[in-house]
C-alpha positions as CSV (number, residue, x, y, z in Angstrom):
1,M,23.3,-15.3,-20.9
2,I,22.3,-17.1,-17.6
3,V,21.5,-13.7,-16.0
4,L,19.1,-12.8,-18.8
5,K,17.3,-16.2,-18.4
6,I,17.0,-15.6,-14.7
7,L,15.6,-12.1,-15.2
8,A,13.2,-13.3,-17.8
9,I,11.9,-16.0,-15.5
10,A,11.6,-13.5,-12.6
11,A,9.7,-11.1,-14.9
12,L,7.4,-13.8,-16.0
13,V,6.6,-14.8,-12.3
14,V,6.0,-11.1,-11.4
15,V,3.7,-10.6,-14.4
16,T,1.8,-13.8,-13.7
17,F,1.3,-12.9,-10.1
18,F,0.0,-9.4,-11.1
19,V,-2.5,-10.9,-13.6
20,V,-3.8,-13.4,-11.1
21,T,-4.2,-10.8,-8.3
22,F,-5.8,-8.4,-10.8
23,V,-8.4,-11.0,-11.9
24,V,-9.2,-11.8,-8.2
25,Y,-9.7,-8.1,-7.5
26,F,-11.6,-7.4,-10.7
27,F,-14.2,-10.2,-10.2
28,N,-14.2,-9.8,-6.4
29,L,-13.4,-13.5,-6.1
30,D,-12.1,-13.3,-2.5
31,M,-15.4,-12.2,-1.1
32,K,-17.3,-14.6,-3.3
33,L,-15.3,-17.4,-1.8
34,T,-15.8,-16.1,1.7
35,A,-19.6,-15.9,1.1
36,A,-19.6,-19.5,-0.2
37,L,-17.7,-20.7,2.9
38,E,-19.7,-18.7,5.4
39,P,-22.1,-21.6,6.2
40,L,-19.2,-23.8,7.1
41,F,-17.7,-21.1,9.3
42,L,-20.9,-20.5,11.1
43,K,-21.5,-24.2,11.7
44,H,-18.0,-24.4,13.2
45,Y,-18.3,-21.3,15.4
46,D,-21.8,-22.2,16.6
47,K,-20.3,-25.4,18.1
48,I,-17.8,-23.6,20.2
49,K,-18.5,-23.6,24.0
50,R,-18.7,-20.2,25.4
51,D,-18.5,-18.8,28.9
52,K,-21.6,-16.7,29.2
53,H,-20.8,-15.3,32.7
54,L,-20.1,-11.7,32.8
């Protein structure tokens, strides 16, 4: 009985993980988030001191 409960919970976790990753893939949410954060990244990397000597 306990083994079935553990398997049911594991199956639910796997199915939930699949649904979440499918939604992220289907709506391209990872790249939308990256595009929204790009100005913050650019501001940060523009402040970095660089050695311009070749």
